[in-house]
N, C-alpha and C positions, 0 to 999 in steps of 0.2 A: 170173478168179474172180468170183463173184457177191457174196461177202460179205467183209468185212474186220473184224477185231476193232479196237475203238477207241471213242473217245468222239466223237459227232457235234458239229459246229460250226455255229453259226448256225441253230438249229432253229426251226421254226414249229409252230403248233398242228397236231397230226395230223389229216389229212383222213379217215382211216379207222381205226377201232379195232375189234378183235374184240368181239362182243357178250358180255354177262354169261353167257348160257346156254352159249355155246361155251367161254368161259373156265372155267366151273365144271365142265365135263365132266372126269371123272377125279378130282374132288375126293374126298378120303377114301380114295383108293386108293394113297396115297403118291406120287402124281404131282405134279410141280410144274407150275404154269401159266405160260405165257409168252404174249406178245402181239406180233404184227407191227403196227407203226404205219406208215402210209403218209402222207407229207406232201409239200408242195411246198418246194423249196429256194429260195435267193435268186435263182437263174436261172430260176425258174418250171418246173423239171423235177420229176418225181415220184421220190421215194426212199422206202426203207423202212428200218426198224431193228427188230431183235428185242430185246425187253426181257424179262428174267426176272421172276419174281413179286416180287422185291425192288426192282424198278424200275431195275436196272442194265442198261445196254445190253450185250447179248451179241454182236451182230453188226449190220452195216449195209451198205447198198448202196454199192458203190465208184463207181457212175456214176448219173446221173440218166436217167429215162425220159421220153419226150415225152408219153405218155398214161398216164392212170390204169390203163386196161385192160392196157397193156404191163407196167406195174409189178406189178399184181396177178397176172398170168400167171407172172412170175418168182417171186413169193412162193409161189404154188401149186406151182410146180415144186420149189422148195426144200422145202416141206412134204411133198411126195410122196417125194423122193429122200433127204432128210437122214437119216432113220432107217435106211436101208440103206447109207449111205456108209461106206467103209472109212477108217480112220485111217492115214495114211502119215507116218512119221517121215522127214523129209528129213535128209540128212547135213549136218553142220556145214561151213560154208565157212571154210576156214582159208587165210590169206594167208601 
């Protein structure tokens, strides 16, 4: 999995943030804006988190990436594929 729901721990100032022009695309069309933030974690690896327009973290990387380019490629892949992704309900695990 590339993303996990949850709240990040030990966050640093984001190294990359989507620009205002990109963020404002779709404004007034009923679309919400979201931003991918890319940052370095405590182990100096790059991670990302997706924040909604209300500042709430919607998703985040489950692993760190060695380079900024590698992390950005994953973000771009998610941006490309997420809109077409199917929703799959997994069966409950009963013991």
